[in-house]
N, C-alpha and C positions, 0 to 999 in steps of 0.2 A: 639700671640695674645694679645690685652688688655683685662682686666677683662670686660669692659663693649662695647658690640660690635655696629655695624649699620646693621640693617637690613632691608631688602626689601621683601614685602609680595604681591603679585598679588591677585585680587580676595579678596581684604581686607574691603570690604564694609559689609559684613556679613557673618554668617554661619562660616566655618572653617577659612577661611582666618581672619576675625575678631578675632577669638578666638585664633590662632597663634599670633596676635598681641598682645591680652592681656597676655598670657603666657608667650612671649618673652619678656615682659617688664621688667622682674628682670634681664635679661641678657644684655639688651641693653642701650644704651644711646641715640641712635636717629632710630626712625624707619620709614622707607619710605613706605607708603600706595598707593597701584596703583589699579585703578579700574575705571569704568565707570561713577559710581552714585557718583558724588561729593559730595551730600548733605549726604548720608550715610558715605562716608569717613571721612568726616569732623566731625559726631558724633563719630566715633569710635576714630579719631584723638583727639578730645577733652577730653574722658576720659583718653588717655593714657597721655594726657599733665597734666592732675590733679594729675599724679602719679611722675611728675617731668622729663618726656620723652620730647626730641624734636620730633616733627613730620614733615614730609613733606608730603603733599598730592598731588598726581598726577592722575588726572582725564584724562584716556586715554584708547582708544580701542584699546587693544593689537593684533586684529587681523589685524590691518592696518599698513602700512610701516611707515607712520607718527607719528602714535601711538608708537610703537617699537623704532624708533629713539628717540623721545624724552625722554623715558624711558630709555635709553642706555645713552642720554646723564646727565640725573640726577644721574646715578650712577658714572658718572665722576666727578660731580659736588659736590656730597653729600656723596661721600664713605669715605674711602674703605669702600663696602660694605662684610661683612665676614659671614652674614646668608641670604641665598635666599631660598624665599619659593614661589615656581611656583605652586601657587593653582589657579588660575584662569581656569575656564572650564564651560562648559555646556554640555547638552545632547539633543538629538533628539530622536522621538518617531515615529516609523515607517518603512514600507519596503524601502531599498536601493533605489529602482526603481523608488518609489512614494513619495521619500522625497526630498524636494529642495536642489538640488545639492550646490546651492552657499551656502547655510546653513552648508551644510555638510563640504565643503570647509572650511568655517570660523573656524569650529569646530577644524579641524585638523590644521589650522594656530595658534590657539590659545593654544590647547595642546601641538604639536608638536614643530611648528615652533617658537613660543614665547620661549618657554622652553630653545631650543638649542640657541636663540639668547641673551636670558638674562646669561643664563649660561656661556657662551662664553665671554660674558662682563663681570663677576664677577670673573673668574677662575684666571685671571692674579694678581689681587690686592688681591685675597687670598693667592695666593702664595708670594708675596712680603709681606703680614702681617703675613707669616707663619702658616697658615692655615683658616680653615674655613668649613661651612655647606652648603649643598643644599638638599633641601625636594621638591620632583617633586609628586605632587597629581595623583596618578595612581587610581585604583578602583578593590574593589573584580571582577568586571566584566572581567577584563583582564584574568582571569584564565577560564573563562564560555564564549566561542562563542555563542551569543544568537541573533536570529531574531530579528527585528526592532530595533537594537541599533547596528548595526555591525559595523559602522566607529566609535563609540563610544569605544567600547570595544577594537577596534582594535589598537586606539589611546592611549588606555591605556597599553596595550601589547607591543606597541614600547617604552612607559617611564619605564616599568621595565627592558627591556633589554638594552636601553642606559644608564640607572642609574646603571647596575649591570658593564657595559662596560667601563664607564665613572669611577666609583670607583678604578677599576684596573690600570687607568692612572693616577689617582690623588692621589691614597693612600700615595705616599712617600712624598708627599706636606703636608700632614699633613690634606688634606680636605676629610670629611667624606660628603657622599652622599645616601639618602634615597629615595625609591620610596613608597611613603605611599598609602597602598591599604584599603579604609574603604568600607566596606558595606552599608547597611541603614541608614544613619545617618539624624537626626532631623535638616535639614537646609533649605532654599527655592529653594534648586535644582529641587524638583518634583512640585513646585510651578509655573513652567513656560506654557505657553499656551500647547507647545508640549506635556505635560504630563495630560491634559484636562482628559482622561480616564484612569489614574491611579487612583487607590483607595489605598491610605496609609492602610487601616483598613484590605486588602488583606494579608498583611505583618505581621505573628505573631508579638508582641510586643516583644519579648525577640530577635528579630532581628534587633531590631532599638537601635543606641547607640546615644548618645550626643556629640554635636561638643567638648565640655570639655574634654569628656572622650577618644574622639579618638584622640586630640592633647596632651593631657596628656602622653597616650601609644606612640605616635610618638616621641615626646622629651626624654621620658623616654629610647627609644631603639636605639634613635640617641646617647644619652649620653653614653649607655653601648656598643657602637659600635657592636651591631647586625647586622643581616643580612642584606645587600641592601634593599631587597626586604620585606618591613614589613607590613606585615596584621594586622589591628587593630581588637581587639575583639576575644575573646577565641572561640566564636560560629564561627566567619568567619574562624578562623585558622583550625578548625575542618572540617569546610565546604570543605576547599580546599583539605586538608590532605586525606579526603575521597572521591574524587571525582574518 
């Protein structure tokens, strides 16, 4: 692989996605930013260009076939992508039977189908380039089946298993796969309408992490070749170990 890579980050407009873009900047010569909110993507891209990076903004909805097709085409045009961060995601809150099924399906489409499609698109290029990295955004919730977020945690559990299996397939090609499992993180994730009843203050302050801390741990673990399923935060690792 060349010293300076081309990365593609989904959900790049804010939170963990934007932070991945910032921390990957020193490793990359170009970053492809994918998300639905063009104005916010452009803001992140502008900050990257100030650091001398080339940026490509792709404002598309990855829950649609058209959106996915356009992003896959960008991979072909702008690659070879050797760093892929499948970060885009959202959650719903409420009993499965009472929650909009179409919205639940969109969540599955985004967390699972988009991850599969984009991973499948970049791996041949990574093999040709001599290696690469794929980070799939899972969740601490993958370890704890919980009511009211049943589809969310199930989709994240899928990502853990898929990532572990995929790593076994691509290890010989010098491709590293990580399923990143953050816990409570200061992003806009809980700011959606679905979480109107969620009180952030009900969670002890020590359980929260910043986006910067989560991404820093993720990249350090990736570089060290640590376990595929990586839990960010010592407090979160202790929680899973003691379940």
